[in-house]
DRENVOGU-368050 format. One record per residue (C-alpha): residue number from 1; z, x, y. Coordinates in Angstrom, 2 decimals, always signed. Each point is the difference from the previous one (the first is absolute). Layout:
<atoms>
<atom><resi>NUM</resi><c3>Z</c3><c1>X</c1><c2>Y</c2></atom>
...
</atoms>
This chain:
<atoms>
<atom><resi>1</resi><c3>+8.44</c3><c1>+152.79</c1><c2>+93.82</c2></atom>
<atom><resi>2</resi><c3>-0.92</c3><c1>+2.26</c1><c2>+2.92</c2></atom>
<atom><resi>3</resi><c3>+2.94</c3><c1>+1.18</c1><c2>+2.06</c2></atom>
<atom><resi>4</resi><c3>-0.54</c3><c1>-0.33</c1><c2>+3.77</c2></atom>
<atom><resi>5</resi><c3>+1.04</c3><c1>+2.62</c1><c2>+2.55</c2></atom>
<atom><resi>6</resi><c3>+0.07</c3><c1>+0.37</c1><c2>+3.76</c2></atom>
<atom><resi>7</resi><c3>+0.03</c3><c1>+3.64</c1><c2>+1.07</c2></atom>
<atom><resi>8</resi><c3>+0.08</c3><c1>+1.74</c1><c2>+3.36</c2></atom>
<atom><resi>9</resi><c3>-2.06</c3><c1>+3.18</c1><c2>+0.29</c2></atom>
<atom><resi>10</resi><c3>-0.11</c3><c1>+2.65</c1><c2>+2.70</c2></atom>
<atom><resi>11</resi><c3>-3.40</c3><c1>+1.68</c1><c2>+0.12</c2></atom>
<atom><resi>12</resi><c3>-1.28</c3><c1>+2.96</c1><c2>+2.01</c2></atom>
<atom><resi>13</resi><c3>-3.04</c3><c1>-1.41</c1><c2>+1.79</c2></atom>
<atom><resi>14</resi><c3>-1.69</c3><c1>+3.41</c1><c2>+0.17</c2></atom>
<atom><resi>15</resi><c3>+0.18</c3><c1>+0.75</c1><c2>-3.73</c2></atom>
<atom><resi>16</resi><c3>+0.76</c3><c1>-3.33</c1><c2>-1.70</c2></atom>
<atom><resi>17</resi><c3>+2.93</c3><c1>+1.68</c1><c2>-1.78</c2></atom>
<atom><resi>18</resi><c3>+3.29</c3><c1>-1.81</c1><c2>-0.60</c2></atom>
<atom><resi>19</resi><c3>+2.56</c3><c1>+1.36</c1><c2>+2.51</c2></atom>
<atom><resi>20</resi><c3>+3.00</c3><c1>-0.73</c1><c2>-2.19</c2></atom>
<atom><resi>21</resi><c3>+0.09</c3><c1>+0.83</c1><c2>-3.70</c2></atom>
<atom><resi>22</resi><c3>-0.02</c3><c1>-3.66</c1><c2>-1.10</c2></atom>
<atom><resi>23</resi><c3>-0.59</c3><c1>-3.34</c1><c2>+1.73</c2></atom>
<atom><resi>24</resi><c3>+3.02</c3><c1>-2.14</c1><c2>+0.85</c2></atom>
<atom><resi>25</resi><c3>+0.46</c3><c1>-3.00</c1><c2>-2.33</c2></atom>
<atom><resi>26</resi><c3>+0.77</c3><c1>-3.09</c1><c2>+2.09</c2></atom>
<atom><resi>27</resi><c3>+3.22</c3><c1>-1.65</c1><c2>-1.19</c2></atom>
<atom><resi>28</resi><c3>+2.64</c3><c1>-2.07</c1><c2>+1.74</c2></atom>
<atom><resi>29</resi><c3>+2.74</c3><c1>-2.57</c1><c2>-0.46</c2></atom>
<atom><resi>30</resi><c3>+1.40</c3><c1>-2.44</c1><c2>+2.51</c2></atom>
<atom><resi>31</resi><c3>+3.00</c3><c1>-2.38</c1><c2>-0.01</c2></atom>
<atom><resi>32</resi><c3>-1.20</c3><c1>-3.56</c1><c2>-0.68</c2></atom>
<atom><resi>33</resi><c3>+0.82</c3><c1>-3.27</c1><c2>-1.64</c2></atom>
<atom><resi>34</resi><c3>-3.63</c3><c1>-1.14</c1><c2>+0.15</c2></atom>
<atom><resi>35</resi><c3>-2.56</c3><c1>-0.60</c1><c2>-2.73</c2></atom>
<atom><resi>36</resi><c3>-0.22</c3><c1>+2.86</c1><c2>-2.54</c2></atom>
<atom><resi>37</resi><c3>+3.32</c3><c1>+1.51</c1><c2>+1.09</c2></atom>
<atom><resi>38</resi><c3>+2.34</c3><c1>+1.32</c1><c2>-2.68</c2></atom>
<atom><resi>39</resi><c3>+3.72</c3><c1>+0.28</c1><c2>+0.76</c2></atom>
<atom><resi>40</resi><c3>-0.69</c3><c1>-0.31</c1><c2>+3.74</c2></atom>
<atom><resi>41</resi><c3>-2.78</c3><c1>+2.63</c1><c2>+0.12</c2></atom>
<atom><resi>42</resi><c3>-3.79</c3><c1>-0.18</c1><c2>+0.17</c2></atom>
<atom><resi>43</resi><c3>-1.85</c3><c1>+3.04</c1><c2>-1.36</c2></atom>
<atom><resi>44</resi><c3>-3.46</c3><c1>+0.87</c1><c2>+1.31</c2></atom>
<atom><resi>45</resi><c3>-2.53</c3><c1>-0.71</c1><c2>-2.77</c2></atom>
<atom><resi>46</resi><c3>-3.32</c3><c1>+1.81</c1><c2>+0.64</c2></atom>
<atom><resi>47</resi><c3>-1.78</c3><c1>-2.27</c1><c2>-2.49</c2></atom>
<atom><resi>48</resi><c3>+0.74</c3><c1>-3.05</c1><c2>+2.19</c2></atom>
<atom><resi>49</resi><c3>-0.36</c3><c1>+1.42</c1><c2>+3.50</c2></atom>
<atom><resi>50</resi><c3>-2.92</c3><c1>+1.32</c1><c2>+2.01</c2></atom>
<atom><resi>51</resi><c3>-0.01</c3><c1>+2.01</c1><c2>+3.16</c2></atom>
<atom><resi>52</resi><c3>-0.91</c3><c1>-2.29</c1><c2>+2.90</c2></atom>
<atom><resi>53</resi><c3>+0.60</c3><c1>+1.77</c1><c2>+3.29</c2></atom>
<atom><resi>54</resi><c3>-1.86</c3><c1>+3.11</c1><c2>+1.08</c2></atom>
<atom><resi>55</resi><c3>+1.87</c3><c1>+3.29</c1><c2>-0.29</c2></atom>
<atom><resi>56</resi><c3>+1.57</c3><c1>+0.73</c1><c2>+3.36</c2></atom>
<atom><resi>57</resi><c3>+1.33</c3><c1>+3.38</c1><c2>+1.15</c2></atom>
<atom><resi>58</resi><c3>+2.55</c3><c1>-0.06</c1><c2>+2.86</c2></atom>
<atom><resi>59</resi><c3>+2.26</c3><c1>+2.90</c1><c2>+1.00</c2></atom>
<atom><resi>60</resi><c3>-0.24</c3><c1>+1.73</c1><c2>-3.38</c2></atom>
<atom><resi>61</resi><c3>+0.61</c3><c1>-3.21</c1><c2>-1.97</c2></atom>
<atom><resi>62</resi><c3>-2.63</c3><c1>-1.65</c1><c2>-2.16</c2></atom>
<atom><resi>63</resi><c3>+0.30</c3><c1>-3.79</c1><c2>-0.31</c2></atom>
<atom><resi>64</resi><c3>-1.50</c3><c1>-2.00</c1><c2>-2.90</c2></atom>
<atom><resi>65</resi><c3>+0.14</c3><c1>-3.73</c1><c2>-0.72</c2></atom>
<atom><resi>66</resi><c3>-0.39</c3><c1>-2.02</c1><c2>-3.22</c2></atom>
<atom><resi>67</resi><c3>-0.28</c3><c1>-3.66</c1><c2>-0.89</c2></atom>
<atom><resi>68</resi><c3>-0.06</c3><c1>-2.01</c1><c2>-3.21</c2></atom>
<atom><resi>69</resi><c3>-2.27</c3><c1>-2.90</c1><c2>-0.94</c2></atom>
<atom><resi>70</resi><c3>+1.34</c3><c1>-3.44</c1><c2>+0.87</c2></atom>
<atom><resi>71</resi><c3>+0.92</c3><c1>-0.81</c1><c2>-3.59</c2></atom>
<atom><resi>72</resi><c3>+2.49</c3><c1>+2.90</c1><c2>-0.02</c2></atom>
<atom><resi>73</resi><c3>+1.51</c3><c1>-0.84</c1><c2>+3.42</c2></atom>
<atom><resi>74</resi><c3>+2.13</c3><c1>+3.13</c1><c2>+0.34</c2></atom>
<atom><resi>75</resi><c3>+0.06</c3><c1>+3.52</c1><c2>+1.41</c2></atom>
<atom><resi>76</resi><c3>-1.95</c3><c1>+0.15</c1><c2>+3.22</c2></atom>
<atom><resi>77</resi><c3>+1.18</c3><c1>+3.46</c1><c2>+0.84</c2></atom>
<atom><resi>78</resi><c3>-0.41</c3><c1>+2.66</c1><c2>+2.63</c2></atom>
<atom><resi>79</resi><c3>+0.85</c3><c1>+3.58</c1><c2>-0.97</c2></atom>
<atom><resi>80</resi><c3>+0.42</c3><c1>+3.10</c1><c2>+2.15</c2></atom>
<atom><resi>81</resi><c3>-0.66</c3><c1>+3.53</c1><c2>-1.29</c2></atom>
<atom><resi>82</resi><c3>+0.40</c3><c1>+3.44</c1><c2>+1.50</c2></atom>
<atom><resi>83</resi><c3>-3.44</c3><c1>+1.45</c1><c2>+0.77</c2></atom>
<atom><resi>84</resi><c3>+1.42</c3><c1>+3.50</c1><c2>-0.65</c2></atom>
<atom><resi>85</resi><c3>+1.52</c3><c1>-0.61</c1><c2>-3.45</c2></atom>
<atom><resi>86</resi><c3>-1.24</c3><c1>-3.46</c1><c2>-1.12</c2></atom>
<atom><resi>87</resi><c3>+3.66</c3><c1>-0.96</c1><c2>-0.57</c2></atom>
<atom><resi>88</resi><c3>+0.77</c3><c1>-3.69</c1><c2>+0.47</c2></atom>
<atom><resi>89</resi><c3>+2.15</c3><c1>-0.36</c1><c2>+3.11</c2></atom>
<atom><resi>90</resi><c3>+0.15</c3><c1>-3.77</c1><c2>+0.29</c2></atom>
<atom><resi>91</resi><c3>-0.99</c3><c1>-3.31</c1><c2>-1.55</c2></atom>
<atom><resi>92</resi><c3>+0.27</c3><c1>-3.62</c1><c2>+1.07</c2></atom>
<atom><resi>93</resi><c3>-0.86</c3><c1>-3.12</c1><c2>-1.97</c2></atom>
<atom><resi>94</resi><c3>-0.89</c3><c1>-2.75</c1><c2>+2.46</c2></atom>
<atom><resi>95</resi><c3>+0.21</c3><c1>-2.67</c1><c2>-2.70</c2></atom>
<atom><resi>96</resi><c3>+3.17</c3><c1>+1.11</c1><c2>-1.76</c2></atom>
<atom><resi>97</resi><c3>+1.20</c3><c1>-3.58</c1><c2>-0.44</c2></atom>
<atom><resi>98</resi><c3>-3.11</c3><c1>-1.91</c1><c2>+1.04</c2></atom>
<atom><resi>99</resi><c3>-3.65</c3><c1>-0.37</c1><c2>-0.89</c2></atom>
<atom><resi>100</resi><c3>-3.57</c3><c1>+0.05</c1><c2>+1.28</c2></atom>
<atom><resi>101</resi><c3>+0.41</c3><c1>+2.34</c1><c2>+2.96</c2></atom>
<atom><resi>102</resi><c3>-2.07</c3><c1>+3.14</c1><c2>+0.43</c2></atom>
<atom><resi>103</resi><c3>-0.46</c3><c1>+3.02</c1><c2>+2.24</c2></atom>
</atoms>
């Protein structure tokens, strides 16, 4: 089985070189009692979710959105990352206890 990953890179446009030593692995959890939750928490699964919204940079924050296929019906998530460090600074799951919404 191939393991899926979502990674955030920061690249120097002049040289193509990676600005930070390693890309940031996308990972998150969110409180939920919805489908696929375990003990009141949904964990982002990169094998089930694809990035849907365009990357958006606003005031030094990079926003990314993901959605799952309808058969999964969970984790339609928006994440915020620092453009300076790639650190995750926020996450929201718009379908924490629901289904079939998307960003």
